[in-house]
C-alpha positions, 0 to 999 in steps of 0.5 A: 865497548859494550859487553856484547862487543867484548864477548864477540871479540873474545869469541873471534879471538878464540876461534882464530887461536883454535884454527891456528892451533889446528895446523900440523907443522914442525915446531920452530926453535922458540916453540921447541925451547919453550916445550923443552923448558916446560918439561924439564922444569914443570912437567917431568918429576924426579928431578932430585931423585938419585940413581942408586945403581952404580955406573959399573960396566955390568950395570950399563950392559944390563941396562943395554939389554933391557933397553934393547928388549923394549925401547929399541922399537922407537929409539933404535938399538943405540938410542939414537933412532938408527933404523927406525923408519918413523922416528922423524915423521912422528909428531913430535919426532922421536928424540935421539937419547944422545941429544943435549935436550935429553941428556940435560935431564937429571937421572931422576927425571929420565927414570921418571920419564921411563916410568910414567911416559910423556903424554901426548908424545907417544912415549908410553909409561913402563910402570909395572913392566920393569922394576925400579932397578931395571929402570935405573939400569936403563938410565945408566945405558942412556948416559953411556950410549954407543956411537950412533949406528954402531949397533946396526938396525933393529931386526924388526925393521929388516936390519941386523944387530951387530 
């Protein structure tokens, strides 16, 4: 095979890959597993960071208050997307924070995600919006989420908080 034939085949392969990648579709199990593994082990920092805020009821309640002032727009009041009309239709979908994929992150990784966001998922960074202690308190709330739907739907979407 000549050099020009090799280049032509490489160009055709690249075009095929790009065209295949342009389709919008729900990711399959394998693709989701690969993305989740990559985030947990390569992309998301903070794996060994420990939460310095004790998991006492007062700190969890503070975390809930902070969470519901900012994060509820995408994650609902309960962290499980209750009442969020677009949660399932975003690409990627907004994850339930009670899911095994989210709960598998270490506390340090959850704090890192809150602080830095996850590009291009739509999860914005909140560095400079919250103090470190506030972000650690949100991690405590994420670790102690209420029963799905028990807090009602965000008022912004026509619901009433419980």
